[in-house]
Structures are given as structure tokens and as C-alpha cells.
C-alpha positions as a Python dict, from the first residue, in 0.01 Angstrom:
ca = {
    (1, 'M'): (0, 0, 0),
    (2, 'G'): (201, 279, -108),
    (3, 'N'): (174, 592, -31),
    (4, 'R'): (260, 949, -221),
    (5, 'A'): (578, 992, -83),
    (6, 'D'): (658, 595, -259),
    (7, 'D'): (463, 727, -548),
    (8, 'Y'): (654, 1039, -609),
    (9, 'G'): (1018, 944, -553),
    (10, 'T'): (1018, 1208, -178),
    (11, 'D'): (1045, 1175, 178),
    (12, 'V'): (800, 1398, 247),
    (13, 'E'): (496, 1555, 72),
    (14, 'F'): (232, 1738, 274),
    (15, 'Y'): (-150, 1818, 126),
    (16, 'V'): (-506, 1788, 200),
    (17, 'K'): (-628, 1409, 133),
    (18, 'A'): (-974, 1452, -10),
    (19, 'L'): (-1282, 1490, 134),
    (20, 'T'): (-1111, 1584, 479),
    (21, 'S'): (-942, 1934, 612),
    (22, 'T'): (-644, 1759, 757),
    (23, 'I'): (-310, 1791, 623),
    (24, 'Y'): (-114, 1498, 587),
    (25, 'A'): (234, 1485, 611),
    (26, 'A'): (305, 1133, 437),
    (27, 'T'): (706, 988, 426),
    (28, 'P'): (826, 669, 261),
    (29, 'T'): (712, 272, 359),
    (30, 'G'): (1002, 266, 637),
    (31, 'A'): (1101, 631, 644),
    (32, 'S'): (1357, 669, 911),
    (33, 'E'): (1353, 733, 1244),
    (34, 'K'): (1546, 1027, 1190),
    (35, 'L'): (1323, 1151, 968),
    (36, 'L'): (992, 1076, 1123),
    (37, 'A'): (1158, 1250, 1489),
    (38, 'L'): (1304, 1591, 1288),
    (39, 'L'): (878, 1646, 1146),
    (40, 'D'): (761, 1529, 1544),
    (41, 'R'): (1083, 1781, 1660),
    (42, 'L'): (906, 2072, 1345),
    (43, 'G'): (571, 1993, 1568),
    (44, 'L'): (338, 1773, 1309),
    (45, 'E'): (188, 1470, 1534),
    (46, 'R'): (271, 1124, 1449),
    (47, 'Q'): (-17, 805, 1394),
    (48, 'E'): (18, 522, 1283),
    (49, 'V'): (-157, 176, 1256),
    (50, 'R'): (17, -127, 1324),
    (51, 'T'): (-122, -473, 1172),
    (52, 'G'): (-11, -791, 1146),
    (53, 'G'): (206, -715, 920),
    (54, 'P'): (376, -351, 870),
    (55, 'V'): (390, -69, 1066),
    (56, 'Y'): (160, 181, 927),
    (57, 'V'): (331, 580, 1010),
    (58, 'W'): (241, 916, 894),
    (59, 'H'): (203, 1246, 1001),
    (60, 'T'): (-96, 1507, 1048),
    (61, 'V'): (-92, 1916, 1144),
    (62, 'P'): (-256, 1934, 1453),
    (63, 'D'): (-626, 2051, 1387),
    (64, 'H'): (-716, 2191, 1681),
    (65, 'L'): (-487, 2488, 1474),
    (66, 'S'): (-651, 2771, 1253),
    (67, 'E'): (-718, 2643, 879),
    (68, 'V'): (-428, 2991, 837),
    (69, 'E'): (-223, 2840, 1105),
    (70, 'Q'): (-230, 2465, 960),
    (71, 'K'): (1, 2582, 648),
    (72, 'R'): (188, 2788, 750),
    (73, 'L'): (286, 2499, 1031),
    (74, 'A'): (318, 2289, 722),
    (75, 'T'): (489, 2548, 542),
    (76, 'R'): (730, 2614, 830),
    (77, 'A'): (858, 2252, 795),
    (78, 'I'): (1007, 2248, 475),
    (79, 'P'): (1328, 2489, 500),
    (80, 'A'): (1411, 2311, 831),
    (81, 'L'): (1358, 1942, 591),
    (82, 'L'): (1519, 2043, 285),
    (83, 'V'): (1873, 2151, 444),
    (84, 'A'): (1900, 1806, 684),
    (85, 'G'): (1877, 1662, 364),
    (86, 'Y'): (1503, 1540, 258),
    (87, 'K'): (1290, 1614, -49),
    (88, 'V'): (999, 1755, 22),
    (89, 'N'): (747, 1886, -209),
    (90, 'I'): (324, 2036, -88),
    (91, 'D'): (-10, 2134, -242),
    (92, 'P'): (45, 2477, -360),
    (93, 'D'): (-264, 2514, -186),
    (94, 'L'): (-65, 2444, 94),
    (95, 'F'): (228, 2673, 82),
    (96, 'D'): (290, 3019, 225),
    (97, 'E'): (510, 3205, 39),
    (98, 'A'): (600, 3498, 300),
    (99, 'T'): (576, 3198, 604),
    (100, 'Y'): (809, 2966, 412),
    (101, 'Q'): (1101, 3308, 421),
    (102, 'Q'): (1088, 3337, 682),
    (103, 'A'): (1163, 3032, 842),
    (104, 'A'): (1408, 2972, 555),
    (105, 'R'): (1625, 3330, 716),
    (106, 'E'): (1577, 3177, 1047),
    (107, 'V'): (1716, 2823, 915),
    (108, 'R'): (2006, 2950, 772),
    (109, 'A'): (2052, 3183, 1115),
    (110, 'R'): (2106, 2805, 1236),
    (111, 'Q'): (2370, 2702, 1071),
    (112, 'P'): (2667, 2763, 1097),
    (113, 'R'): (2868, 3052, 898),
    (114, 'A'): (3147, 2807, 630),
    (115, 'A'): (3393, 2916, 731),
    (116, 'T'): (3421, 2825, 1112),
    (117, 'R'): (3375, 2477, 991),
    (118, 'S'): (3586, 2485, 718),
    (119, 'P'): (3781, 2739, 557),
    (120, 'A'): (3851, 2471, 203),
    (121, 'S'): (3493, 2333, 189),
    (122, 'P'): (3243, 2556, -53),
    (123, 'A'): (2933, 2705, 171),
    (124, 'A'): (2631, 2550, -6),
    (125, 'S'): (2324, 2750, -127),
    (126, 'P'): (2042, 2747, 122),
    (127, 'P'): (1761, 2629, -72),
    (128, 'T'): (1510, 2961, -249),
    (129, 'A'): (1242, 2793, -292),
    (130, 'A'): (994, 2455, -202),
    (131, 'A'): (940, 2254, -469),
    (132, 'H'): (560, 2240, -523),
    (133, 'R'): (402, 1947, -740),
    (134, 'T'): (-14, 2008, -846),
    (135, 'P'): (-219, 1647, -835),
}
């Protein structure tokens, strides 16, 4: 049983499931605990269903937040995920450009400067925009 992350070959897919208002963050089947824990730290709620076989794990944006705040939380997660090396997609209807830019500035501010890490290594350019996919 696949999900959007499996289908698209990404690490995280943010979307609203049809006929619901819940924002999902789908991760690939067998996603690492490192990725799942990062999503936990970013404020998403881990969900899981245990079966006789595989354990299905996904995250949702907390539903006690307003619709605007739910979209902001999903958008704010993107820069941290990108900097950690994950491939992320978000439904364009969920993406908030101003929130993304602010979160990207905050993530960059927390990163050690390239010069202080190693003068010989080139600085990696931070991501400038989130990937969008329309269904």
C-alpha cells in the first residue's frame, strides 16, 4: 500500500486529503525515525496504525489550529526539511510565501556560517523556494 510520498518519490508530501480539511504530511513507507522525529519537532502530530504486518505512519497538522495557522505550520516546516536534505512537496493551496520566506530566514540564522565550519569547504546555497505540485 503506497502513499503520495511513495508515488512521487519524495520524503514529505503536504496535502489535504479529499473530502476532509486535514493537512497530511505523508512520508515514504519505512521512513527513517530521524525524519519522523523531525516532523514531530516541527509541530506535526504523528499518527500510526499497527496491522498484523506493516505499521503505517503519517503526520497531520494539529486540527485545533485555525485554517490559516494550519497552512502556516505546514509551510514553516519546509525550510527545515530542505536544509536537512529531504525532498518536499506541498500542495500550492497550502503554501504561504511570506511564511516560507520568514521560516527560511530563521533556519539560515540558526545554521553555522560556512567560514566557521571549514574555510576550505564551499558554502551550500540555501533553498529559495519550496517545490509545488498541482494534482
